C-alpha positions as CSV (number, residue, x, y, z in Angstrom):
1,X,26.9,0.3,-4.8
2,X,25.9,1.9,-1.5
3,X,22.2,1.2,-1.2
4,X,21.7,4.5,0.7
5,X,22.6,6.4,-2.4
6,X,19.6,5.2,-4.3
7,X,16.5,4.7,-2.2
8,X,13.4,3.1,-3.7
9,X,11.3,6.0,-2.7
10,X,12.3,9.4,-1.3
11,X,10.2,12.3,-0.1
12,X,12.0,15.7,0.1
13,X,10.2,18.3,2.3
14,X,6.7,17.3,1.2
15,X,3.8,19.1,2.8
16,X,0.1,19.1,2.3
17,X,-2.2,22.1,2.9
18,X,-5.9,22.4,2.0
19,X,-8.2,25.4,2.0
20,X,-11.4,25.1,3.9
21,X,-14.2,27.4,5.2
22,X,-12.0,28.6,8.0
23,X,-8.9,29.1,5.9
24,X,-5.8,27.0,5.2
25,X,-5.4,23.7,7.1
26,X,-2.0,22.0,7.2
27,X,-2.5,18.2,7.0
28,X,1.2,17.3,6.7
29,X,4.1,19.3,7.9
30,X,7.3,19.4,5.7
31,X,8.6,15.8,5.8
32,X,11.7,14.1,4.6
33,X,11.7,10.3,4.2
34,X,13.8,7.6,2.5
35,X,12.6,4.1,2.0
36,X,15.2,1.5,0.8
37,X,14.3,-1.5,-1.4
38,X,13.2,-4.5,0.6
39,X,12.3,-2.5,3.8
40,X,9.0,-2.6,5.6
41,X,7.8,0.7,7.1
42,X,4.8,1.2,9.3
43,X,3.0,4.6,9.6
44,X,1.0,5.0,12.8
45,X,-0.8,7.8,14.6
46,X,-4.3,8.9,15.7
47,X,-7.2,9.3,13.3
48,X,-6.9,12.5,11.3
49,X,-3.2,12.8,12.0
50,X,-2.2,12.6,8.3
51,X,-1.3,8.9,7.9
52,X,-3.3,8.2,4.8
53,X,-2.4,11.6,3.3
54,X,1.3,10.7,3.6
55,X,0.7,7.3,2.0
56,X,-1.2,8.9,-0.8
57,X,1.6,11.3,-1.5
58,X,4.3,8.6,-1.5
59,X,2.2,6.5,-3.9
60,X,1.5,9.4,-6.3
61,X,-2.2,9.2,-5.6
62,X,-2.1,12.8,-4.5
63,X,0.3,15.7,-5.0
64,X,1.9,17.7,-2.2
65,X,1.5,21.5,-2.0
66,X,5.2,21.7,-1.5
67,X,8.2,19.3,-1.9
68,X,9.0,16.4,-4.2
69,X,8.5,12.6,-4.2
70,X,10.9,10.4,-6.2
71,X,10.5,6.7,-7.1
72,X,13.7,5.1,-8.3
73,X,15.0,8.5,-9.2
74,X,11.9,9.5,-11.2
75,X,10.1,12.6,-9.7
76,X,6.5,11.6,-9.3
77,X,5.6,15.2,-8.5
78,X,6.7,16.2,-12.0
79,X,4.5,13.7,-13.8
80,X,1.0,14.3,-15.0
81,X,-1.9,12.1,-13.7
82,X,-1.7,9.7,-16.7
83,X,2.0,9.2,-16.2
84,X,1.6,8.6,-12.5
85,X,-1.2,6.2,-13.1
86,X,1.0,4.3,-15.6
87,X,3.9,4.1,-13.1
88,X,1.5,2.9,-10.3
89,X,0.1,0.2,-12.6
90,X,3.6,-1.0,-13.5
91,X,5.3,-0.8,-10.2
92,X,3.0,-0.5,-7.2
93,X,0.5,-2.7,-5.4
94,X,-2.3,-1.6,-3.1
95,X,-4.3,-3.2,-0.3
96,X,-7.1,-1.1,1.3
97,X,-9.2,-1.4,4.4
98,X,-12.4,-1.5,2.4
99,X,-11.0,-4.1,-0.1
100,X,-12.0,-2.1,-3.3
101,X,-13.1,-5.2,-5.1
102,X,-15.4,-4.9,-8.2
103,X,-18.7,-6.5,-7.2
104,X,-19.5,-7.5,-10.7
105,X,-16.3,-9.6,-11.1
106,X,-15.4,-12.9,-9.5
107,X,-12.4,-13.3,-7.3
108,X,-10.5,-14.6,-10.3
109,X,-11.5,-11.7,-12.5
110,X,-10.7,-9.2,-9.8
111,X,-7.1,-10.5,-9.6
112,X,-6.9,-10.9,-13.4
113,X,-7.9,-7.3,-14.1
114,X,-4.6,-5.4,-13.3
115,X,-2.7,-8.2,-15.0
116,X,-4.7,-7.8,-18.1
117,X,-4.3,-4.1,-18.1
118,X,-0.5,-4.7,-17.8
119,X,-0.9,-7.0,-20.9
120,X,0.2,-10.1,-18.9
121,X,0.0,-13.0,-21.4
122,X,-1.1,-15.6,-18.9
123,X,-3.2,-13.5,-16.6
124,X,-5.8,-16.2,-15.8
125,X,-3.2,-18.8,-14.8
126,X,-1.2,-16.3,-12.8
127,X,-4.3,-15.0,-11.0
128,X,-5.5,-18.6,-10.2
129,X,-2.0,-19.5,-8.8
130,X,-1.9,-16.4,-6.6
131,X,-5.4,-17.1,-5.3
132,X,-4.3,-20.6,-4.4
133,X,-1.3,-19.1,-2.6
134,X,-3.6,-17.0,-0.4
135,X,-5.8,-20.1,0.4
136,X,-8.7,-19.4,-2.0
137,X,-8.3,-22.1,-4.6
138,X,-11.9,-23.1,-4.0
139,X,-13.3,-19.5,-4.2
140,X,-12.0,-18.4,-7.6
141,X,-15.4,-18.2,-9.2
142,X,-17.2,-16.6,-6.2
143,X,-18.3,-13.0,-6.3
144,X,-17.4,-10.5,-3.5
145,X,-20.9,-10.8,-2.0
146,X,-20.3,-14.5,-1.6
147,X,-17.1,-14.0,0.4
148,X,-16.4,-13.2,4.0
149,X,-14.5,-10.1,5.0
150,X,-11.3,-12.1,5.5
151,X,-11.8,-13.8,2.1
152,X,-12.4,-10.4,0.4
153,X,-9.1,-9.1,1.9
154,X,-7.3,-12.3,0.7
155,X,-8.5,-11.6,-2.8
156,X,-7.3,-8.0,-2.5
157,X,-3.9,-9.2,-1.3
158,X,-3.7,-11.7,-4.2
159,X,-4.5,-8.9,-6.6
160,X,-1.8,-6.7,-5.1
161,X,0.9,-9.4,-5.2
162,X,-0.1,-11.1,-8.5
163,X,2.0,-8.7,-10.6
164,X,5.0,-9.0,-8.2
165,X,5.3,-5.2,-7.6
166,X,8.5,-3.8,-6.2
167,X,6.5,-1.6,-3.8
168,X,3.2,-2.4,-1.9
169,X,1.1,0.1,0.0
170,X,-1.4,-1.2,2.6
171,X,-3.9,1.2,4.2
172,X,-5.4,-0.3,7.4
173,X,-5.5,-3.8,5.9
174,X,-7.0,-5.3,9.0
175,X,-9.2,-2.4,10.0
176,X,-12.5,-4.0,8.9
177,X,-11.7,-7.4,10.3
178,X,-12.2,-9.1,13.7
179,X,-9.1,-9.8,15.7
180,X,-8.7,-13.4,14.7
181,X,-9.2,-12.8,11.0
182,X,-7.0,-9.7,11.2
183,X,-4.2,-11.8,12.7
184,X,-4.5,-14.3,9.9
185,X,-4.4,-11.5,7.3
186,X,-1.4,-10.0,9.0
187,X,0.5,-13.3,8.8
188,X,-0.4,-13.7,5.2
189,X,0.6,-10.2,4.3
190,X,4.1,-10.5,5.9
191,X,4.6,-14.0,4.6
192,X,3.9,-12.9,1.0
193,X,5.9,-9.7,1.5
194,X,9.0,-11.8,2.5
195,X,8.3,-14.4,-0.3
196,X,8.0,-11.8,-3.0
197,X,10.8,-9.5,-1.5
198,X,8.5,-6.5,-1.8
199,X,9.0,-3.2,-0.1
200,X,6.0,-2.6,2.2
201,X,4.6,0.7,3.4
202,X,1.8,0.1,5.9
203,X,-0.7,2.4,7.6
204,X,-2.2,1.0,10.7
205,X,-3.7,1.7,14.1
206,X,-2.5,-1.8,15.3
207,X,0.7,-1.3,17.2
208,X,1.4,-5.1,17.2
209,X,1.1,-5.1,13.4
210,X,3.2,-2.0,13.1
211,X,6.1,-3.4,15.2
212,X,6.5,-6.3,12.8
213,X,7.9,-3.8,10.3
214,X,11.6,-2.9,10.0
215,X,10.8,0.8,10.7
216,X,8.1,2.7,12.4
217,X,7.2,6.3,12.0
218,X,4.5,8.2,13.9
219,X,2.4,11.2,12.8
220,X,0.8,13.5,15.2
221,X,-1.0,16.6,13.9
222,X,0.8,16.3,10.6
223,X,4.3,16.0,12.2
224,X,6.4,12.9,11.4
225,X,8.9,11.3,13.8
226,X,10.6,8.0,13.6
227,X,10.7,5.7,16.6
228,X,13.1,2.8,17.3
229,X,13.1,-0.1,14.9
230,X,10.6,-2.8,15.6
231,X,11.7,-5.5,18.0
C-alpha cells in the first residue's frame, strides 16, 4: 500500500481564532499538514507564533475554529472531549517543558499511572523497566522534589514511552534545562524514538535539536511553511 494514502495524522485547512478585548485574533492561519508513521517533525518559530497551538490541535487537546484533524482516518475534530481523551490515552504520548509530574507520586508511580489507567496488567514491572532504560533504576522511589530537572524530564520521557505509543508529542522538552543536560535529554529522546519506532512531533526553539528531525516546519505569525529536510 502507498504510505502516502494513509498518513498517521492529517490536518486539513485547520485554523485557530480567539476573541479578545480588541476583537478577533488569528493564532493559526489555515494549514494543511500530513505526517506519516515513523516520521519525526520539528515545529519551530518565535515565541507567540502559534507552535504550541498547532501541536495542541494535532493532538486533540484543543479544537480548531475551522478545518479538520484526522488520526489514522478518525476525525478528531468530530469527537467529543471524552472520546478525544480516550484516543489520547490509548495512542499518544506527551513530554512537556515543565515535566507535569504529580508531586505526590514517586517516579515509579508517575510512570505507572497512565499504564494503570490503560489497564496494563503488569504496570509496575513495565514502569520499572522503562525507568531503567532512561537511566533512573536507582531513582524509582524518589519523589519529584528529590530529583534534578534532568531527572524529572527523564521520568516524563519514561512515562511517555512506557505504553509504546504510536505518536509522541514533545513541547520544548529541553526548554527548562541547561545546555549540557538538554543535550543529554535530546540524545535520550531520539534514541528512544528510534528504538520504539515512534512518530515524533516536536516543538522547540533549539534549531540544532529541530534539525535532527526528518522534517522541519516554521511558523511565523500563524503562517506555516516547510523548510528543507534536516541534514
